[in-house]
C-alpha positions as CSV (number, residue, x, y, z in Angstrom):
1,M,-8.8,-26.1,-17.4
2,T,-8.0,-25.5,-13.7
3,L,-8.2,-22.1,-12.0
4,I,-4.4,-22.1,-11.8
5,D,-4.2,-22.5,-15.5
6,V,-6.7,-19.7,-16.1
7,L,-4.7,-17.3,-13.8
8,G,-1.4,-18.4,-15.3
9,N,-2.0,-16.5,-18.5
10,G,-0.7,-12.9,-18.7
11,T,-3.4,-11.8,-21.1
12,R,-6.2,-13.0,-18.8
13,L,-4.5,-11.3,-15.8
14,K,-4.5,-8.0,-17.8
15,I,-8.2,-8.5,-18.5
16,L,-8.9,-9.1,-14.9
17,R,-7.0,-6.0,-13.9
18,K,-9.0,-3.9,-16.3
19,L,-12.3,-5.4,-15.1
20,S,-11.3,-4.7,-11.5
21,Q,-11.8,-1.0,-12.4
22,G,-15.4,-1.7,-13.4
23,P,-17.4,-3.3,-16.2
24,K,-16.1,-3.0,-19.7
25,Y,-17.4,-4.1,-23.1
26,V,-15.3,-6.0,-25.5
27,S,-14.1,-3.1,-27.6
28,E,-12.9,-1.3,-24.4
29,L,-11.0,-4.3,-23.3
30,T,-9.3,-4.9,-26.7
31,E,-8.1,-1.3,-26.8
32,S,-6.9,-1.1,-23.3
33,V,-5.2,-4.6,-23.3
34,G,-4.0,-4.4,-26.9
35,M,-5.5,-7.4,-28.6
36,D,-7.9,-8.2,-31.3
37,G,-11.6,-8.9,-30.6
38,K,-11.4,-12.6,-31.4
39,T,-8.6,-13.1,-28.9
40,A,-10.4,-11.1,-26.3
41,V,-13.6,-13.1,-26.7
42,H,-11.6,-16.4,-26.3
43,H,-10.0,-15.2,-23.1
44,L,-13.3,-13.8,-21.7
45,S,-15.0,-17.1,-22.5
46,T,-12.3,-18.9,-20.5
47,L,-12.7,-16.6,-17.6
48,E,-16.5,-17.0,-17.8
49,K,-16.2,-20.8,-17.7
50,A,-13.9,-20.5,-14.7
51,G,-16.6,-18.5,-12.9
52,M,-14.4,-15.4,-12.7
53,V,-16.5,-13.0,-14.9
54,N,-20.1,-12.5,-15.7
55,W,-21.7,-10.6,-18.6
56,Y,-24.8,-8.5,-19.2
57,M,-26.3,-6.7,-22.1
58,R,-26.8,-2.9,-22.3
59,G,-28.3,-2.0,-25.6
60,N,-26.4,-3.9,-28.2
61,R,-23.2,-4.0,-26.1
62,K,-22.1,-7.0,-24.1
63,Y,-20.4,-5.9,-20.9
64,Y,-18.2,-8.1,-18.8
65,E,-17.6,-7.6,-15.0
66,L,-15.8,-9.5,-12.3
67,N,-17.8,-12.1,-10.5
68,R,-18.9,-10.7,-7.1
69,S,-17.0,-13.3,-5.2
70,L,-14.2,-15.8,-5.8
71,E,-12.3,-18.1,-3.5
72,L,-9.2,-20.0,-4.5
73,R,-7.8,-22.4,-1.9
74,I,-4.5,-24.1,-2.4
75,A,-3.0,-26.4,0.2
76,P,0.3,-27.8,-0.8
77,P,1.7,-30.4,1.6
78,P,2.5,-30.3,4.5
79,E,-0.4,-28.1,5.7
80,R,0.6,-24.9,4.0
81,T,-2.4,-23.0,2.9
82,F,-2.9,-20.1,0.5
83,V,-6.3,-18.5,0.3
84,L,-7.4,-15.8,-2.2
85,Q,-10.8,-14.4,-1.6
86,T,-12.4,-11.5,-3.3
87,T,-15.7,-9.9,-3.0
88,E,-17.0,-7.2,-5.2
89,L,-20.2,-5.1,-4.9
90,S,-22.9,-5.6,-7.5
91,R,-23.6,-2.9,-10.0
92,E,-26.7,-1.9,-8.0
93,A,-24.8,-1.5,-4.8
94,Q,-22.0,0.5,-6.5
95,S,-24.5,2.9,-8.1
96,T,-26.0,3.8,-4.6
97,E,-22.6,4.7,-3.1
């Protein structure tokens, strides 16, 4: 699945918007996006495979967060370029601010 395919899904975009506010565990995402846990895990797995999200464990909860950086380059002919680049602070850097 290409990155364009990953971003072309409205549900995954909703998840990314929620994660842009900070790390969330699956139950938080299901409630805020309005989906069941199995569907959320499927979409989170797709986002993880695309390199857009990471996860970590805190106690018995699995938290997801946006990858710290992502670059998407699209260059349709002739020589038009679209670049999306994001950078996010790590959890450690955010806690010191």
